[in-house]
C-alpha positions as CSV (number, residue, x, y, z in Angstrom):
1,M,-35.1,-2.0,61.8
2,Q,-36.7,-2.0,58.3
3,P,-36.5,-5.4,56.5
4,I,-34.1,-5.8,53.6
5,T,-35.3,-7.4,50.4
6,V,-33.6,-10.6,49.5
7,F,-33.6,-11.4,45.8
8,Y,-33.1,-15.2,45.3
9,D,-33.4,-17.6,42.5
10,G,-36.7,-19.5,42.8
11,W,-35.6,-22.1,40.2
12,C,-32.6,-23.1,42.2
13,P,-33.2,-25.9,44.8
14,L,-30.2,-24.8,46.8
15,C,-31.4,-21.2,46.9
16,T,-35.0,-22.1,47.8
17,A,-33.8,-24.4,50.6
18,A,-31.5,-21.6,51.9
19,R,-34.5,-19.2,51.7
20,Q,-36.6,-21.5,53.8
21,R,-33.9,-22.0,56.4
22,L,-33.3,-18.2,56.6
23,A,-37.1,-17.6,56.9
24,R,-37.2,-19.9,59.9
25,L,-34.3,-17.9,61.6
26,D,-36.0,-14.6,60.8
27,W,-38.2,-14.3,63.9
28,L,-37.6,-10.6,64.0
29,G,-39.0,-10.0,60.5
30,R,-35.8,-8.5,59.1
31,L,-35.9,-10.2,55.7
32,E,-38.4,-10.0,52.8
33,F,-37.9,-12.6,50.1
34,V,-38.5,-12.1,46.3
35,S,-37.9,-14.7,43.7
36,I,-36.1,-13.3,40.6
37,R,-38.2,-15.7,38.6
38,D,-41.4,-13.9,39.3
39,P,-42.6,-11.8,36.4
40,G,-41.5,-8.1,36.4
41,V,-39.1,-8.5,39.4
42,A,-36.0,-7.3,37.5
43,E,-37.8,-4.4,36.0
44,R,-39.2,-3.2,39.3
45,A,-35.8,-3.7,41.0
46,G,-34.0,-1.8,38.3
47,V,-31.3,-4.4,38.1
48,A,-30.3,-6.3,34.9
49,P,-31.8,-9.7,34.9
50,E,-28.4,-11.3,34.2
51,R,-27.0,-9.8,37.3
52,L,-29.9,-11.0,39.4
53,A,-29.5,-14.5,38.0
54,A,-25.8,-14.6,38.6
55,R,-25.7,-13.6,42.3
56,L,-27.9,-13.3,45.4
57,H,-28.9,-9.6,45.8
58,V,-30.2,-7.7,48.8
59,H,-31.7,-4.2,48.8
60,T,-32.0,-2.0,51.8
61,P,-35.0,0.3,51.2
62,R,-34.1,2.8,53.9
63,T,-30.7,3.6,52.4
64,G,-31.3,2.5,48.8
65,R,-28.1,0.4,49.0
66,W,-27.6,-2.9,47.2
67,A,-25.3,-5.8,48.0
68,E,-24.6,-8.9,46.0
69,G,-22.8,-12.2,46.3
70,I,-20.8,-12.5,49.5
71,W,-21.8,-9.0,50.6
72,A,-25.5,-10.0,50.3
73,V,-24.8,-13.1,52.5
74,A,-23.0,-10.8,55.0
75,A,-25.9,-8.4,55.0
76,I,-28.3,-11.2,55.8
77,A,-26.1,-12.6,58.6
78,A,-25.9,-9.1,60.1
79,R,-29.7,-9.1,60.5
80,L,-30.3,-12.6,62.0
81,P,-29.1,-12.9,65.6
82,L,-28.2,-16.6,65.3
83,L,-25.9,-15.8,62.3
84,W,-24.2,-12.8,64.0
85,P,-21.1,-14.9,64.8
86,L,-20.6,-15.6,61.0
87,W,-20.8,-11.9,60.0
88,P,-17.2,-11.0,60.9
89,L,-15.9,-14.0,58.9
90,L,-18.1,-13.1,55.9
91,A,-17.0,-9.5,56.0
92,L,-13.4,-10.6,56.3
93,A,-13.8,-12.9,53.3
94,G,-15.3,-10.0,51.3
95,V,-12.6,-7.5,52.3
96,T,-9.7,-9.9,51.5
97,G,-11.2,-10.6,48.1
98,L,-11.5,-14.4,48.8
99,G,-15.3,-14.4,49.5
100,Q,-16.6,-13.3,46.1
101,P,-14.7,-15.8,44.0
102,L,-15.8,-18.6,46.3
103,Y,-19.4,-17.4,46.2
104,D,-19.2,-17.2,42.4
105,F,-17.7,-20.7,42.2
106,I,-20.7,-22.1,44.1
107,A,-23.3,-19.9,42.3
108,R,-22.1,-21.1,38.9
109,R,-22.5,-24.7,39.8
110,R,-25.9,-24.6,41.4
111,A,-28.7,-26.6,39.8
112,I,-31.5,-24.7,38.1
113,V,-35.0,-26.2,37.5
114,P,-36.3,-26.3,34.9
115,V,-33.2,-27.8,33.4
116,G,-31.6,-26.4,30.3
117,Q,-32.6,-22.8,31.0
118,C,-29.1,-21.5,31.7
119,D,-25.9,-21.2,29.6
120,E,-22.5,-19.6,30.1
121,T,-24.0,-16.1,30.0
122,G,-26.6,-16.7,32.8
123,C,-30.2,-17.7,33.2
124,P,-32.9,-15.9,31.4
125,L,-35.8,-14.6,33.5
126,P,-39.4,-15.1,32.3
127,G,-40.1,-12.6,29.6
128,Q,-36.4,-12.0,29.0
129,G,-35.8,-15.2,26.9
């Protein structure tokens, strides 16, 4: 199985801690992590910087498909054996329409370091300021 690319916010302590935990669970090498705060990431990904800053994104190179928010979390869970039991719950949350608003609620309240880089429209990426 080809790894998926996980685009996470490297300025967010919650996000970087989750990335570290997921990397420890990824003993099969199914995830590749890229910080959206690295220069040129948004351009290479072909996704608007504001979208990358608002939600977790995953890209499946084999199919070219993208997932974001709760669907990105579900895609990650589907690839890590220890998280397989969570996948049906995440998928159900996505299908019922409850998962994305909950995901967005948490994502809007996450801390960003350096402080003061974000406003109500999102968080600028380097070079996008």
